[in-house]
C-alpha positions as CSV (number, residue, x, y, z in Angstrom):
1,M,0.0,0.0,0.0
2,E,2.9,2.4,0.8
3,L,4.5,1.8,-2.6
4,E,1.2,2.5,-4.3
5,D,0.7,5.7,-2.4
6,D,4.3,6.8,-3.1
7,E,3.8,6.4,-6.8
8,K,0.5,8.3,-6.7
9,F,1.7,11.2,-4.6
10,M,5.1,11.6,-6.3
11,A,3.3,11.7,-9.6
12,E,1.2,14.6,-8.2
13,A,4.4,16.4,-7.1
14,L,5.9,16.0,-10.6
15,K,2.7,17.4,-12.2
16,I,2.8,20.4,-9.9
17,A,6.5,21.0,-10.7
18,E,5.6,21.6,-14.3
19,K,3.7,24.7,-13.4
20,A,7.0,26.3,-12.3
21,R,8.9,25.2,-15.4
22,S,9.0,28.6,-17.3
23,R,9.3,30.9,-14.3
24,S,11.6,29.5,-11.6
25,S,15.0,29.6,-13.4
26,P,17.8,29.9,-12.3
27,N,16.2,27.9,-9.4
28,P,15.1,24.3,-10.2
29,W,11.4,23.8,-10.9
30,V,10.4,21.6,-8.0
31,G,7.0,20.2,-6.9
32,A,6.1,19.0,-3.4
33,V,3.0,17.6,-1.7
34,V,2.2,16.8,2.0
35,V,0.1,13.8,2.8
36,A,-1.6,12.7,6.0
37,N,-3.9,9.7,6.4
38,R,-3.4,9.0,2.7
39,Q,-5.0,12.4,1.9
40,L,-3.2,15.3,0.1
41,I,-3.3,18.2,2.5
42,G,-0.7,20.6,1.0
43,K,1.0,21.2,-2.3
44,G,3.4,23.7,-3.8
45,C,5.9,24.4,-6.6
46,T,8.9,26.7,-6.8
47,E,7.7,30.3,-6.8
48,P,9.4,33.6,-7.8
49,F,10.6,35.7,-4.9
50,D,9.0,38.8,-6.3
51,V,8.5,40.6,-9.6
52,I,10.3,43.9,-10.3
53,K,10.7,46.2,-13.2
54,V,14.3,46.1,-14.6
55,K,16.0,47.1,-17.8
56,G,16.3,44.6,-20.6
57,N,13.7,42.7,-22.5
58,S,15.2,39.2,-22.2
59,K,16.3,36.9,-19.4
60,G,19.7,37.7,-18.0
61,S,20.3,40.6,-20.5
62,T,21.6,44.0,-19.6
63,L,20.0,45.5,-22.7
64,S,17.8,48.5,-22.2
65,E,14.1,47.8,-22.4
66,D,11.7,47.6,-19.4
67,R,10.5,44.2,-18.4
68,S,9.4,42.2,-15.4
69,E,11.9,39.8,-13.8
70,S,11.2,37.1,-11.3
71,R,13.6,36.7,-8.3
72,A,14.2,33.4,-6.4
73,G,11.6,32.9,-3.7
74,T,9.4,30.4,-1.9
75,H,10.5,26.8,-2.3
76,A,8.1,24.1,-3.1
77,E,8.4,22.3,0.2
78,I,7.8,25.5,2.2
79,K,4.7,26.3,0.2
80,A,3.3,22.8,0.6
81,L,4.0,22.8,4.4
82,A,2.4,26.2,4.8
83,E,-0.7,25.0,3.1
84,A,-0.9,21.9,5.2
85,G,-0.3,23.8,8.4
86,E,-0.5,21.8,11.7
87,L,-1.9,18.8,9.8
88,A,1.6,18.1,8.5
89,N,2.6,16.9,11.9
90,G,3.1,13.1,11.6
91,G,2.5,13.2,7.8
92,T,4.7,12.5,4.7
93,L,6.3,15.1,2.4
94,Y,6.9,14.2,-1.2
95,T,9.4,16.3,-3.2
96,T,10.9,16.0,-6.6
97,L,14.3,17.2,-5.6
98,E,16.3,16.9,-2.3
99,P,15.4,19.8,0.1
100,C,18.0,22.5,0.4
101,N,20.1,22.6,3.5
102,H,21.8,26.1,3.3
103,H,21.0,29.8,3.7
104,G,20.5,31.6,0.4
105,R,17.8,34.1,-0.4
106,T,15.6,31.9,1.7
107,G,16.3,29.7,4.8
108,P,17.0,26.0,4.6
109,C,14.0,23.9,3.7
110,T,15.3,21.2,6.0
111,D,14.7,23.5,9.0
112,A,11.0,24.0,8.0
113,I,10.5,20.3,7.4
114,I,11.9,19.3,10.8
115,Q,9.8,22.0,12.6
116,S,6.7,20.8,10.8
117,G,6.8,17.5,12.5
118,V,6.5,15.3,9.4
119,K,7.8,11.8,10.1
120,R,8.7,10.8,6.6
121,V,10.1,12.5,3.4
122,V,10.1,10.9,0.0
123,V,12.7,12.4,-2.4
124,A,12.8,11.7,-6.1
125,I,16.4,12.6,-6.7
126,I,19.5,14.0,-4.9
127,D,20.4,17.6,-5.8
128,P,23.9,17.6,-7.4
129,D,24.4,21.3,-6.4
130,E,27.6,21.4,-4.2
131,K,25.6,23.3,-1.6
132,V,23.3,20.4,-1.1
133,S,24.5,17.1,-2.6
134,G,23.1,14.8,0.1
135,S,23.4,17.1,3.0
136,G,19.7,17.8,3.1
137,I,18.9,14.1,3.4
138,E,21.6,13.6,6.0
139,T,20.2,16.5,8.1
140,L,16.6,15.1,8.0
141,R,17.8,11.6,9.0
142,S,19.8,13.0,11.8
143,A,16.6,14.7,13.1
144,G,14.9,11.3,13.2
145,I,12.9,11.7,10.0
146,K,12.7,8.7,7.7
147,V,13.9,9.6,4.2
148,D,13.4,7.4,1.1
149,V,15.1,8.3,-2.1
150,G,14.3,7.2,-5.7
151,Q,10.5,7.2,-6.2
152,G,9.9,8.9,-9.5
153,S,13.6,9.3,-10.1
154,F,13.4,8.7,-13.9
155,E,10.6,11.2,-14.4
156,A,12.3,13.8,-12.1
157,T,15.6,13.4,-13.9
158,Q,13.9,14.0,-17.3
159,Q,12.0,17.0,-15.9
160,L,15.0,18.6,-14.3
161,A,17.5,17.8,-17.1
162,P,18.6,21.4,-17.7
163,Y,19.2,22.1,-14.0
164,L,21.0,18.8,-13.4
165,H,23.2,19.2,-16.5
166,H,24.2,22.8,-15.4
167,R,25.0,21.8,-11.9
168,S,27.0,18.8,-13.1
169,T,28.9,20.4,-16.0
170,G,28.7,24.2,-15.4
171,R,27.2,24.5,-18.9
172,P,23.7,25.1,-20.1
173,Y,21.6,22.3,-21.5
174,V,21.6,22.9,-25.3
175,L,18.4,22.2,-27.2
176,L,18.7,22.2,-31.0
177,K,15.2,22.8,-32.4
178,L,14.5,22.3,-36.1
179,A,11.4,22.0,-38.3
180,A,11.6,19.8,-41.4
181,T,9.7,18.1,-44.1
182,L,9.6,14.3,-44.1
183,D,12.6,14.3,-46.5
184,G,14.6,16.4,-44.1
185,R,14.4,19.9,-45.7
186,I,14.1,23.0,-43.5
187,S,13.6,25.5,-46.3
188,A,12.8,25.6,-50.0
189,P,15.4,26.5,-52.7
190,D,14.2,30.1,-52.6
191,G,14.9,30.3,-48.9
192,S,11.3,30.3,-47.7
193,S,10.3,28.2,-44.7
194,N,7.0,29.7,-43.4
195,W,5.4,27.5,-42.5
196,I,6.7,23.9,-42.6
197,T,4.7,22.8,-39.6
198,G,1.2,23.6,-38.3
199,E,0.0,25.8,-35.5
200,E,0.2,23.2,-32.7
201,A,3.8,22.5,-33.4
202,R,4.6,26.2,-33.6
203,T,2.9,26.8,-30.3
204,D,4.9,24.0,-28.8
205,A,8.1,25.7,-30.1
206,H,7.0,28.9,-28.3
207,K,6.7,26.8,-25.1
208,L,10.4,25.8,-25.6
209,R,11.3,29.5,-25.8
210,A,9.4,30.3,-22.6
211,E,11.3,27.4,-20.8
212,S,14.7,28.6,-22.0
213,D,16.9,31.3,-20.5
214,A,18.6,32.1,-23.8
215,I,17.9,31.6,-27.5
216,C,20.5,31.6,-30.3
217,V,20.3,31.7,-34.1
218,G,22.8,32.3,-36.9
219,A,23.1,35.7,-38.7
220,G,22.0,34.0,-41.9
221,T,18.6,33.0,-40.3
222,V,18.2,36.6,-39.2
223,R,18.8,37.9,-42.7
224,A,16.5,35.3,-44.3
225,D,13.6,35.2,-41.8
226,N,14.0,38.3,-39.7
227,P,12.6,36.5,-36.6
228,R,11.7,38.3,-33.3
229,L,12.6,35.2,-31.2
230,T,10.1,36.3,-28.6
231,V,7.5,34.2,-26.7
232,R,4.1,34.3,-28.2
233,A,1.1,32.0,-28.1
234,V,2.0,30.9,-24.5
235,D,2.7,32.7,-21.2
236,G,6.4,33.3,-20.4
237,E,9.3,35.7,-20.4
238,N,11.3,36.4,-23.6
239,P,14.6,34.5,-23.5
240,R,17.9,36.4,-23.8
241,R,18.6,36.7,-27.6
242,I,21.9,35.9,-29.2
243,V,23.0,36.0,-32.8
244,I,26.0,34.2,-34.1
245,G,27.7,36.8,-36.4
246,E,26.8,40.4,-37.2
247,I,23.2,41.5,-36.6
248,P,21.7,43.3,-39.6
249,K,20.5,46.8,-39.1
250,G,16.8,47.1,-38.3
251,A,16.5,43.4,-37.5
252,Q,13.4,42.5,-35.5
253,V,15.6,40.3,-33.2
254,E,17.0,43.5,-31.5
255,P,17.7,44.1,-28.7
256,A,20.1,41.1,-29.0
257,E,23.7,40.2,-28.4
258,S,26.2,39.4,-31.2
259,W,28.7,36.6,-30.8
260,R,31.7,36.0,-33.0
261,G,33.9,33.5,-31.0
262,P,34.0,29.7,-30.8
263,L,30.6,28.2,-29.9
264,K,32.0,26.2,-27.0
265,D,33.3,29.4,-25.4
266,L,29.8,31.0,-25.8
267,I,28.2,28.0,-24.1
268,Q,30.7,28.1,-21.2
269,K,30.2,31.8,-20.8
270,L,26.4,31.4,-20.6
271,G,26.9,28.6,-18.1
272,N,29.0,30.9,-15.9
273,E,26.2,33.5,-16.1
274,G,23.7,31.0,-14.8
275,V,21.9,30.1,-18.0
276,L,20.3,26.7,-17.5
277,Q,18.9,26.1,-20.9
278,L,20.0,27.4,-24.3
279,L,17.6,27.0,-27.2
280,V,19.2,27.0,-30.7
281,E,16.7,27.6,-33.6
282,G,19.1,27.3,-36.5
283,G,19.8,27.7,-39.3
284,A,21.4,24.7,-40.9
285,D,25.0,26.0,-40.8
286,L,24.9,26.7,-37.0
287,A,23.0,23.4,-36.4
288,G,25.6,21.5,-38.4
289,Q,28.5,23.1,-36.5
290,L,27.0,22.4,-33.1
291,H,26.3,18.8,-34.1
292,R,29.9,18.2,-35.4
293,E,31.4,19.7,-32.2
294,G,29.2,17.6,-30.0
295,L,27.6,20.6,-28.3
296,V,24.0,19.5,-28.5
297,D,22.4,17.8,-25.5
298,R,18.9,17.3,-27.0
299,Y,17.6,17.5,-30.6
300,V,14.0,18.6,-30.9
301,I,12.8,18.1,-34.5
302,Y,9.3,18.9,-35.7
303,V,8.5,16.8,-38.7
304,S,5.6,17.6,-41.0
305,P,3.8,15.2,-43.3
306,S,5.2,16.8,-46.4
307,I,7.8,16.1,-49.0
308,M,9.8,18.8,-50.7
309,G,11.5,16.5,-53.2
310,G,14.8,17.0,-54.9
311,D,18.1,17.8,-53.3
312,D,18.2,21.6,-53.7
313,G,16.2,22.5,-50.5
314,K,18.1,23.3,-47.3
315,P,19.0,20.2,-45.2
316,L,18.6,19.9,-41.5
317,L,22.3,20.1,-40.9
318,S,24.8,21.7,-43.3
319,G,28.5,20.9,-43.7
320,A,30.3,17.6,-43.7
321,G,28.5,14.6,-42.2
322,A,29.5,11.1,-41.3
323,A,31.9,9.6,-43.8
324,S,30.6,6.0,-43.3
325,M,27.8,4.1,-41.6
326,E,30.2,3.2,-38.8
327,S,30.7,6.9,-37.9
328,I,27.0,7.8,-37.8
329,K,26.0,9.2,-34.4
330,R,23.3,7.0,-33.0
331,G,21.0,7.6,-30.0
332,R,17.5,7.1,-28.9
333,F,14.1,8.9,-29.1
334,A,13.3,10.2,-25.6
335,N,9.9,11.2,-26.7
336,V,7.7,11.0,-29.8
337,T,4.7,13.4,-29.6
338,Q,1.9,14.0,-32.1
339,L,1.1,17.7,-32.5
340,G,-1.8,18.1,-34.9
341,E,-0.7,16.6,-38.1
342,D,3.0,17.0,-37.2
343,V,5.3,14.9,-35.0
344,R,7.8,16.1,-32.5
345,L,10.9,13.9,-32.1
346,D,13.1,14.3,-29.1
347,L,16.5,12.7,-29.8
348,L,19.3,12.0,-27.3
349,L,22.7,10.9,-28.7
């Protein structure tokens, strides 16, 4: 019965965590629930500390344009315990990530958990952040609280992939997003590409923008498509915008940053600045370079039920490819999702 309850309530915590996905960075998007007598009595997800007006239209940017910015705030465990109140005493707390055990902008979640009187804590995964890294669990156990780790670990690892990657490597999680015909073309010979996919797929792509701290395209894409790279169709902050190469005058992507150095240096720089997820939207030259240099962590490819035909359309990835079948990079599909008439393929190599 306990295992059945653990599956049920951790699934609820994971569901709640998704609500914080596009607004908690640079903090992890965590979900937590409190249960007593097999009844959910409190729930919460990571919340922004407050919302203030700052300069700059994109996340982490210093460029001058007013916008609202969220600051780190109430953690999921604190919110769930506050909602449960005194009923938490003797209950069980489920959380998708190990509770923090240090003083930052907020106090340690472990202190609040101990004071609440819960007798058991179920943690999906350990937080790899050096400030936590098992110390939260150790503190709770030292206080006499039973702690079980691992329930929902696969789902939590997938959900928190950008955060976990950043804390483990110091670099942002790089998503390469492309839209293509069934025969692998991202634009016609005349350069046109609007629209390969349908509305549902394009809305999903805007969700990726909302979930990302920064977005990057090549200067060729800016010249050809003149994109804004803003979040539309869904709620969320505009990501920090970066163009590889010179930004054409009057481009809609402005205000944006221009980068002319090695791509690996850009990625490391963004990681040092706290960027958890970098979304790359092409074009083919930039995508090909990132692929060859092994800098992509996840490929997100929207495929439409269409065929361009011929070999003169723009391919998914430009430049030299594998010289033989033995040198092909192989991976697995993490997700295959139907979006209207299109299909989203999430590939991990």
